Every structure is written in C-alpha cells, then in structure tokens.
One Martini backbone bead per residue (centre of mass of N, CA, C, O) as a GRO file, in nm:
protein
  363
    1UNK     BB    1   0.050   0.068  -0.003
    2UNK     BB    2   0.282   0.233  -0.081
    3UNK     BB    3   0.448   0.518  -0.150
    4UNK     BB    4   0.705   0.542  -0.402
    5UNK     BB    5   0.694   0.817  -0.499
    6UNK     BB    6   0.886   1.096  -0.407
    7UNK     BB    7   0.707   1.318  -0.575
    8UNK     BB    8   0.459   1.327  -0.413
    9UNK     BB    9   0.140   1.469  -0.394
   10UNK     BB   10  -0.021   1.531  -0.079
   11UNK     BB   11  -0.320   1.493   0.106
   12UNK     BB   12  -0.422   1.610   0.433
   13UNK     BB   13  -0.686   1.533   0.660
   14UNK     BB   14  -0.791   1.756   0.934
   15UNK     BB   15  -1.116   1.799   1.145
   16UNK     BB   16  -1.142   1.811   1.431
   17UNK     BB   17  -1.020   1.898   1.696
   18UNK     BB   18  -0.759   2.050   1.838
   19UNK     BB   19  -0.633   1.814   1.974
   20UNK     BB   20  -0.620   1.636   1.710
   21UNK     BB   21  -0.442   1.832   1.560
   22UNK     BB   22  -0.200   1.813   1.737
   23UNK     BB   23  -0.151   1.514   1.700
   24UNK     BB   24  -0.127   1.528   1.378
   25UNK     BB   25   0.136   1.689   1.355
   26UNK     BB   26   0.333   1.432   1.383
   27UNK     BB   27   0.307   1.335   1.074
   28UNK     BB   28   0.488   1.547   0.920
   29UNK     BB   29   0.771   1.466   1.031
   30UNK     BB   30   0.751   1.174   0.961
   31UNK     BB   31   0.743   1.206   0.653
   32UNK     BB   32   1.001   1.393   0.628
   33UNK     BB   33   1.196   1.183   0.742
   34UNK     BB   34   1.153   0.983   0.512
   35UNK     BB   35   1.089   1.229   0.291
   36UNK     BB   36   1.143   1.565   0.204
   37UNK     BB   37   1.007   1.553  -0.107
   38UNK     BB   38   0.744   1.539   0.000
   39UNK     BB   39   0.435   1.684  -0.064
   40UNK     BB   40   0.228   1.884   0.158
   41UNK     BB   41  -0.127   1.915   0.190
   42UNK     BB   42  -0.327   2.097   0.389
   43UNK     BB   43  -0.653   1.998   0.514
   44UNK     BB   44  -0.841   2.248   0.674
   45UNK     BB   45  -0.905   2.470   0.921
   46UNK     BB   46  -0.832   2.800   0.946
   47UNK     BB   47  -0.776   2.811   1.270
   48UNK     BB   48  -0.541   2.588   1.258
   49UNK     BB   49  -0.296   2.691   1.083
   50UNK     BB   50  -0.145   2.875   1.293
   51UNK     BB   51  -0.006   2.629   1.451
   52UNK     BB   52   0.200   2.577   1.168
   53UNK     BB   53   0.281   2.814   0.969
   54UNK     BB   54   0.623   2.832   1.044
   55UNK     BB   55   0.657   2.554   0.930
   56UNK     BB   56   0.830   2.285   0.720
   57UNK     BB   57   0.600   2.036   0.714
   58UNK     BB   58   0.432   2.227   0.517
   59UNK     BB   59   0.366   2.331   0.174
   60UNK     BB   60   0.048   2.349   0.189
   61UNK     BB   61  -0.289   2.499   0.165
   62UNK     BB   62  -0.639   2.410   0.245
   63UNK     BB   63  -0.905   2.613   0.350
   64UNK     BB   64  -1.169   2.617   0.597
   65UNK     BB   65  -1.481   2.742   0.670
   66UNK     BB   66  -1.650   2.651   0.941
   67UNK     BB   67  -1.901   2.831   0.966
   68UNK     BB   68  -2.007   2.733   0.674
   69UNK     BB   69  -1.952   2.420   0.661
   70UNK     BB   70  -2.127   2.397   0.962
   71UNK     BB   71  -2.393   2.509   0.913
   72UNK     BB   72  -2.735   2.515   1.010
   73UNK     BB   73  -2.770   2.626   0.723
   74UNK     BB   74  -2.815   2.436   0.454
   75UNK     BB   75  -2.780   2.640   0.217
   76UNK     BB   76  -2.516   2.762   0.306
   77UNK     BB   77  -2.357   2.498   0.322
   78UNK     BB   78  -2.390   2.405   0.022
   79UNK     BB   79  -2.284   2.662  -0.109
   80UNK     BB   80  -1.999   2.643   0.010
   81UNK     BB   81  -1.921   2.363  -0.101
   82UNK     BB   82  -1.950   2.443  -0.402
   83UNK     BB   83  -1.735   2.677  -0.386
   84UNK     BB   84  -1.502   2.506  -0.284
   85UNK     BB   85  -1.485   2.303  -0.524
   86UNK     BB   86  -1.451   2.522  -0.753
   87UNK     BB   87  -1.208   2.679  -0.638
   88UNK     BB   88  -1.024   2.388  -0.576
   89UNK     BB   89  -1.012   2.185  -0.804
   90UNK     BB   90  -0.712   2.218  -0.930
   91UNK     BB   91  -0.565   2.191  -0.660
   92UNK     BB   92  -0.668   1.899  -0.596
   93UNK     BB   93  -0.608   1.746  -0.871
   94UNK     BB   94  -0.281   1.748  -0.864
   95UNK     BB   95  -0.329   1.521  -0.686
   96UNK     BB   96  -0.297   1.159  -0.614
   97UNK     BB   97  -0.324   1.189  -0.297
   98UNK     BB   98  -0.523   1.090   0.002
   99UNK     BB   99  -0.534   1.151   0.366
  100UNK     BB  100  -0.773   1.040   0.623
  101UNK     BB  101  -0.756   1.090   0.943
  102UNK     BB  102  -1.028   1.220   0.901
  103UNK     BB  103  -1.374   1.240   0.845
  104UNK     BB  104  -1.555   1.350   0.527
  105UNK     BB  105  -1.806   1.324   0.314
  106UNK     BB  106  -1.757   1.551   0.118
  107UNK     BB  107  -1.443   1.541   0.074
  108UNK     BB  108  -1.432   1.251  -0.027
  109UNK     BB  109  -1.621   1.288  -0.270
  110UNK     BB  110  -1.463   1.520  -0.402
  111UNK     BB  111  -1.197   1.350  -0.455
  112UNK     BB  112  -1.337   1.105  -0.587
  113UNK     BB  113  -1.579   1.212  -0.795
  114UNK     BB  114  -1.445   1.493  -0.898
  115UNK     BB  115  -1.116   1.472  -0.887
  116UNK     BB  116  -1.013   1.181  -0.914
  117UNK     BB  117  -0.823   1.032  -0.727
  118UNK     BB  118  -0.632   0.756  -0.716
  119UNK     BB  119  -0.576   0.784  -0.392
  120UNK     BB  120  -0.772   0.696  -0.092
  121UNK     BB  121  -0.712   0.717   0.245
  122UNK     BB  122  -0.853   0.494   0.507
  123UNK     BB  123  -1.017   0.370   0.767
  124UNK     BB  124  -1.212   0.081   0.887
  125UNK     BB  125  -1.240   0.264   1.148
  126UNK     BB  126  -1.335   0.440   1.372
  127UNK     BB  127  -1.170   0.643   1.576
  128UNK     BB  128  -1.391   0.556   1.801
  129UNK     BB  129  -1.508   0.264   1.930
  130UNK     BB  130  -1.570  -0.074   1.935
  131UNK     BB  131  -1.505  -0.146   1.631
  132UNK     BB  132  -1.632   0.045   1.435
  133UNK     BB  133  -1.739   0.099   1.131
  134UNK     BB  134  -1.672   0.282   0.871
  135UNK     BB  135  -1.897   0.457   0.675
  136UNK     BB  136  -1.669   0.556   0.442
  137UNK     BB  137  -1.511   0.295   0.327
  138UNK     BB  138  -1.627   0.285   0.023
  139UNK     BB  139  -1.457   0.563  -0.070
  140UNK     BB  140  -1.207   0.407  -0.052
  141UNK     BB  141  -0.931   0.284  -0.226
  142UNK     BB  142  -0.754   0.267   0.061
  143UNK     BB  143  -0.741   0.042   0.324
  144UNK     BB  144  -0.691   0.075   0.676
  145UNK     BB  145  -0.600  -0.145   0.915
  146UNK     BB  146  -0.698  -0.151   1.238
  147UNK     BB  147  -0.675  -0.196   1.545
  148UNK     BB  148  -0.802  -0.330   1.806
  149UNK     BB  149  -0.928  -0.161   2.056
  150UNK     BB  150  -0.945   0.177   2.026
  151UNK     BB  151  -0.985   0.267   2.339
  152UNK     BB  152  -0.652   0.173   2.371
  153UNK     BB  153  -0.570   0.391   2.134
  154UNK     BB  154  -0.404   0.638   2.070
  155UNK     BB  155  -0.462   0.902   1.851
  156UNK     BB  156  -0.174   0.957   1.771
  157UNK     BB  157  -0.102   0.665   1.699
  158UNK     BB  158  -0.319   0.632   1.486
  159UNK     BB  159  -0.200   0.835   1.281
  160UNK     BB  160   0.085   0.685   1.269
  161UNK     BB  161  -0.021   0.414   1.177
  162UNK     BB  162  -0.123   0.517   0.901
  163UNK     BB  163   0.137   0.622   0.791
  164UNK     BB  164   0.302   0.338   0.823
  165UNK     BB  165   0.101   0.201   0.618
  166UNK     BB  166   0.225   0.374   0.370
  167UNK     BB  167   0.504   0.429   0.501
  168UNK     BB  168   0.825   0.279   0.535
  169UNK     BB  169   0.820   0.351   0.872
  170UNK     BB  170   0.946   0.342   1.235
  171UNK     BB  171   0.897   0.606   1.331
  172UNK     BB  172   0.861   0.870   1.569
  173UNK     BB  173   0.645   1.142   1.680
  174UNK     BB  174   0.581   1.471   1.768
  175UNK     BB  175   0.437   1.740   1.819
  176UNK     BB  176   0.386   2.048   1.627
  177UNK     BB  177   0.449   2.402   1.690
  178UNK     BB  178   0.442   2.717   1.693
  179UNK     BB  179   0.623   2.981   1.769
  180UNK     BB  180   0.564   3.219   2.069
  181UNK     BB  181   0.793   3.408   2.185
  182UNK     BB  182   0.690   3.695   2.064
  183UNK     BB  183   0.448   3.696   2.310
  184UNK     BB  184   0.575   3.747   2.588
  185UNK     BB  185   0.547   4.044   2.657
  186UNK     BB  186   0.239   4.069   2.605
  187UNK     BB  187   0.157   3.855   2.817
  188UNK     BB  188   0.286   3.980   3.076
  189UNK     BB  189   0.135   4.256   3.067
  190UNK     BB  190  -0.168   4.152   3.024
  191UNK     BB  191  -0.182   3.881   3.253
  192UNK     BB  192   0.105   3.875   3.464
  193UNK     BB  193   0.025   4.069   3.694
  194UNK     BB  194   0.038   4.029   4.020
  195UNK     BB  195   0.109   3.746   4.120
  196UNK     BB  196   0.142   3.464   4.252
  197UNK     BB  197   0.348   3.209   4.320
  198UNK     BB  198   0.114   3.056   4.176
  199UNK     BB  199  -0.004   2.912   3.855
  200UNK     BB  200  -0.345   2.829   3.755
  201UNK     BB  201  -0.503   2.653   3.518
  202UNK     BB  202  -0.837   2.653   3.370
  203UNK     BB  203  -1.073   2.397   3.238
  204UNK     BB  204  -1.431   2.350   3.265
  205UNK     BB  205  -1.524   2.357   2.949
  206UNK     BB  206  -1.697   2.269   2.635
  207UNK     BB  207  -1.856   2.083   2.378
  208UNK     BB  208  -1.895   1.837   2.596
  209UNK     BB  209  -2.097   1.788   2.865
  210UNK     BB  210  -2.006   1.478   2.949
  211UNK     BB  211  -1.704   1.609   3.038
  212UNK     BB  212  -1.785   1.744   3.280
  213UNK     BB  213  -1.703   1.905   3.568
  214UNK     BB  214  -1.833   2.014   3.827
  215UNK     BB  215  -1.861   2.337   3.935
  216UNK     BB  216  -1.866   2.284   4.245
  217UNK     BB  217  -1.590   2.131   4.237
  218UNK     BB  218  -1.418   2.369   4.147
  219UNK     BB  219  -1.485   2.548   4.394
  220UNK     BB  220  -1.380   2.367   4.615
  221UNK     BB  221  -1.089   2.334   4.502
  222UNK     BB  222  -1.014   2.641   4.504
  223UNK     BB  223  -1.053   2.681   4.810
  224UNK     BB  224  -0.839   2.478   4.906
  225UNK     BB  225  -0.594   2.597   4.761
  226UNK     BB  226  -0.613   2.891   4.872
  227UNK     BB  227  -0.561   2.818   5.176
  228UNK     BB  228  -0.254   2.701   5.112
  229UNK     BB  229  -0.194   2.903   4.878
  230UNK     BB  230  -0.021   3.123   4.659
  231UNK     BB  231  -0.267   3.218   4.412
  232UNK     BB  232  -0.334   3.206   4.056
  233UNK     BB  233  -0.617   3.213   3.855
  234UNK     BB  234  -0.688   3.074   3.506
  235UNK     BB  235  -0.960   3.108   3.289
  236UNK     BB  236  -1.040   2.911   3.007
  237UNK     BB  237  -1.185   2.997   2.677
  238UNK     BB  238  -1.425   3.033   2.363
  239UNK     BB  239  -1.702   3.103   2.505
  240UNK     BB  240  -1.984   3.204   2.653
  241UNK     BB  241  -2.025   2.965   2.857
  242UNK     BB  242  -1.741   2.970   2.977
  243UNK     BB  243  -1.761   3.257   3.082
  244UNK     BB  244  -2.002   3.209   3.271
  245UNK     BB  245  -1.872   2.984   3.444
  246UNK     BB  246  -1.629   3.165   3.542
  247UNK     BB  247  -1.808   3.375   3.685
  248UNK     BB  248  -1.935   3.183   3.895
  249UNK     BB  249  -1.679   3.100   4.031
  250UNK     BB  250  -1.572   3.384   4.106
  251UNK     BB  251  -1.848   3.450   4.276
  252UNK     BB  252  -1.808   3.183   4.487
  253UNK     BB  253  -1.558   3.284   4.616
  254UNK     BB  254  -1.342   3.425   4.781
  255UNK     BB  255  -1.225   3.756   4.779
  256UNK     BB  256  -0.907   3.662   4.806
  257UNK     BB  257  -0.933   3.535   4.532
  258UNK     BB  258  -0.728   3.497   4.238
  259UNK     BB  259  -0.944   3.539   3.960
  260UNK     BB  260  -0.912   3.493   3.606
  261UNK     BB  261  -1.112   3.580   3.315
  262UNK     BB  262  -1.006   3.454   2.982
  263UNK     BB  263  -1.248   3.426   2.821
  264UNK     BB  264  -1.208   3.532   2.492
  265UNK     BB  265  -0.892   3.676   2.520
  266UNK     BB  266  -0.754   3.445   2.343
  267UNK     BB  267  -0.566   3.299   2.136
  268UNK     BB  268  -0.419   3.015   2.057
  269UNK     BB  269  -0.118   3.132   2.075
  270UNK     BB  270  -0.156   3.273   2.343
  271UNK     BB  271  -0.239   3.026   2.508
  272UNK     BB  272   0.026   2.874   2.457
  273UNK     BB  273   0.210   3.087   2.594
  274UNK     BB  274   0.063   3.111   2.867
  275UNK     BB  275   0.133   2.810   2.968
  276UNK     BB  276   0.441   2.846   3.021
  277UNK     BB  277   0.361   3.009   3.319
  278UNK     BB  278   0.249   2.750   3.437
  279UNK     BB  279   0.228   2.512   3.717
  280UNK     BB  280  -0.079   2.439   3.636
  281UNK     BB  281  -0.332   2.215   3.490
  282UNK     BB  282  -0.695   2.209   3.505
  283UNK     BB  283  -0.885   1.955   3.326
  284UNK     BB  284  -1.055   1.851   3.102
  285UNK     BB  285  -1.110   1.688   2.812
  286UNK     BB  286  -0.886   1.885   2.612
  287UNK     BB  287  -0.685   2.083   2.433
  288UNK     BB  288  -0.524   2.214   2.677
  289UNK     BB  289  -0.348   1.956   2.742
  290UNK     BB  290  -0.196   1.968   2.461
  291UNK     BB  291  -0.060   2.228   2.498
  292UNK     BB  292   0.088   2.163   2.761
  293UNK     BB  293   0.261   1.928   2.651
  294UNK     BB  294   0.474   2.095   2.500
  295UNK     BB  295   0.585   2.198   2.803
  296UNK     BB  296   0.534   1.992   3.039
  297UNK     BB  297   0.294   2.069   3.205
  298UNK     BB  298   0.135   2.028   3.471
  299UNK     BB  299  -0.139   1.787   3.480
  300UNK     BB  300  -0.502   1.763   3.532
  301UNK     BB  301  -0.725   1.506   3.420
  302UNK     BB  302  -1.064   1.432   3.312
  303UNK     BB  303  -1.213   1.102   3.294
  304UNK     BB  304  -1.472   0.885   3.102
  305UNK     BB  305  -1.588   0.893   2.809
  306UNK     BB  306  -1.286   0.891   2.799
  307UNK     BB  307  -0.976   0.742   2.787
  308UNK     BB  308  -0.648   0.789   2.865
  309UNK     BB  309  -0.535   0.587   2.645
  310UNK     BB  310  -0.668   0.779   2.408
  311UNK     BB  311  -0.675   1.115   2.541
  312UNK     BB  312  -0.419   1.164   2.678
  313UNK     BB  313  -0.150   1.318   2.772
  314UNK     BB  314   0.169   1.393   2.616
  315UNK     BB  315   0.289   1.371   2.933
  316UNK     BB  316   0.507   1.326   3.218
  317UNK     BB  317   0.322   1.553   3.392
  318UNK     BB  318   0.065   1.384   3.387
  319UNK     BB  319  -0.273   1.341   3.534
  320UNK     BB  320  -0.502   1.089   3.515
  321UNK     BB  321  -0.854   1.100   3.591
  322UNK     BB  322  -1.043   0.798   3.667
  323UNK     BB  323  -1.325   0.581   3.755
  324UNK     BB  324  -1.398   0.337   3.579
  325UNK     BB  325  -1.664   0.269   3.471
  326UNK     BB  326  -1.869   0.035   3.326
  327UNK     BB  327  -1.958   0.266   3.095
  328UNK     BB  328  -1.660   0.296   3.029
  329UNK     BB  329  -1.694   0.399   2.749
  330UNK     BB  330  -1.971   0.585   2.559
  331UNK     BB  331  -1.974   0.535   2.239
  332UNK     BB  332  -2.227   0.376   2.172
  333UNK     BB  333  -2.432   0.582   2.270
  334UNK     BB  334  -2.336   0.818   2.101
  335UNK     BB  335  -2.394   0.673   1.822
  336UNK     BB  336  -2.715   0.671   1.916
  337UNK     BB  337  -2.770   0.956   2.068
  338UNK     BB  338  -2.678   0.903   2.373
  339UNK     BB  339  -2.693   1.113   2.651
  340UNK     BB  340  -2.559   1.174   2.950
  341UNK     BB  341  -2.703   1.328   3.231
  342UNK     BB  342  -2.524   1.151   3.450
  343UNK     BB  343  -2.185   1.160   3.482
  344UNK     BB  344  -2.038   0.959   3.703
  345UNK     BB  345  -1.740   0.972   3.610
  346UNK     BB  346  -1.727   1.271   3.716
  347UNK     BB  347  -1.859   1.258   4.008
  348UNK     BB  348  -1.632   1.031   4.108
  349UNK     BB  349  -1.445   1.282   4.110
  350UNK     BB  350  -1.311   1.430   4.371
  351UNK     BB  351  -1.182   1.708   4.519
  352UNK     BB  352  -1.005   1.556   4.716
  353UNK     BB  353  -0.845   1.392   4.509
  354UNK     BB  354  -0.731   1.633   4.358
  355UNK     BB  355  -0.585   1.783   4.584
  356UNK     BB  356  -0.373   1.563   4.637
  357UNK     BB  357  -0.234   1.609   4.361
  358UNK     BB  358  -0.168   1.912   4.405
  359UNK     BB  359   0.027   1.870   4.643
  360UNK     BB  360   0.238   1.701   4.483
  361UNK     BB  361   0.305   1.937   4.274
  362UNK     BB  362   0.328   2.192   4.510
  363UNK     BB  363   0.581   2.134   4.699
   0.00000   0.00000   0.00000
C-alpha cells in the first residue's frame, strides 16, 4: 500500500477538534523524516492553520471556513461546499493521493467523485469506540486496517499508525506547533501582572457536556487550594458559556481569591504561550491539556466518557484521573445519539481526590 514515488504530492485532511489537530501534527515530521521531497498539502479548517503556519513540515494549505462549512443553515452550508469545490478544483486535482486522518463525507466524495484522485486512504474503523466500522469505508480506494480495541489506542498513535501503513517507516514523532516566543512580552504585560507565587490554569468546560466536571466541584477545589497556597487562577475558554461558567466560579469563591476570567480573551497562539508560565493546568479532557503537553506543564485531567489511554495528555508530567465506571467509555451510546444526563464517571472524581494530586505537584 506504500507510496513509492518520492515526488508524490499528497493531501492530508485533519478536521476534528483542536486536540486532535495537535496530535495529528506529529505525522508531518514523520513523513518528512522518511523523505523530505514528499510535498504535503494540509486540508483543514482555517483557524487551525495558525498552529503550524511557520513550520517547514507542510508545503501548502487548503483552508476551510468552518462557520460556513458546518453552518446549521442547510442552504448556506451547501452553497459554501459547492463554492469550495469549484474554487479549489484544480488545486485539489493536481494531487494523486489523499490521506484522511479524520473523515468527512463531503470532502471524501469531492476528492473521489469530482477530482478523481488515484488513491484515497482511510481507516476501516471509526476513530473511536468498540471497533465500529467506518461508515465512509466504501469511498476509500485504499483501506488501512486498524488495530482492534481502539478505545485503548491513543489517537496520536492512531494517526501515526495510519502513516506507517502507507510509508515504510518505523519512526515515531511528537506534535509540532508554531513558536510563540514573540508573544512573551505581550502576554506578561497583559495577563501576568501581580500574580501569586503559583499560577494555575483551569479549563472547566468545552463542546461536550458529558465531559464536564461539576462546577461546584471546581469551586470547592479552588477554595481548598487557595487556603493553602499563594495562588493566582486563570480560567480559559473560547465561547460564551465558558465565560459565564468562569464568572459563576469567580463570584462563588472567597473575595481574597485571585481568579482571572480570560475566556474569549486569548487567541490559540496566545493561549499556547500563556501556558508556558503556568505551574499547573487542571482541565477536563480538552485541547488545553495537549497545548500544555508541548511544554510538559504539570497537568491534571478528568476522564470518563473517553479513557486516558485514548485521549490522555502526551506529557510525562500529566496525571489522568478516571473513575473507570462500568459504562466507560460511552461511545456506543454516543453513536446511537444517547447522551448521559448524569455522567457519574465525572461526579465520582471528588474534589478531595484532586486536591491530593495538587499537593503532590505544588510541593
């Protein structure tokens, strides 16, 4: 199944969450270390491109406007897709191979049916969960057979496994992200004035509610930490709901607690640079933990719906906390559209348990 022509121009699509994108960046140096002459075009959402824009691991970009591409207005979504296919037809068609690290029905059909690429690689199993068959498998010309029990196969290694199935290389690679040292002065002046001895970053919620650790647990944990240490807390997020949750937390703790609500106030690159100065990140299973892994920032992450073996931080300073309920992970239910209203896997990780881990890190 390997690509033998060293002058191949290949398209690689990555399109899930930011954390998945960070993991996927590891495949670019993996391919380049195999043969630097292979030209890589990255097909992804426009807001992700900034994360690797100044690196030499990608040769070209085809960017997607996510707001239009995933619009809830069907007409707007279809019009954008048609415009995208028309605008990028010749650029897409010049490639002979495409690798779908993540799946997207429209893009696979676009490259297969419209652009008629010679080879389109994809996995036989869905990215996560109980060896479920990939529903797009019939659209791939070359199918990569994945290991069984994907719930205990880390997503970053899944991406690299796919690449090693195509290119005869045995190397491993770590994620690569753009250098943000140029933001140091700006970050310090804007966000890091008059802080406590320790700085803790918090990510309290995200796109999937069943991954949330209860807000009142965060409040109790912050109170306990604040009583023992000279601390400044920084709450990060990128939407209105995260901002509102951060305000609830801030208004629920003691007045002497230094909590700074930075939700919607930093770009992805500013957030990455900001984490460099943190002593600890406490987070749900989100992209924040994978940004922190770039600097090996001590991290405590809560798992339940997903297992640490599959989506944990690639970071030797990370502590993954999981209650390992009999229903975890819950991918089968999620694939049926069943969302857990009371995620006991999250509720059974107590603030006291987390505080004990914090004390170990902040000795």
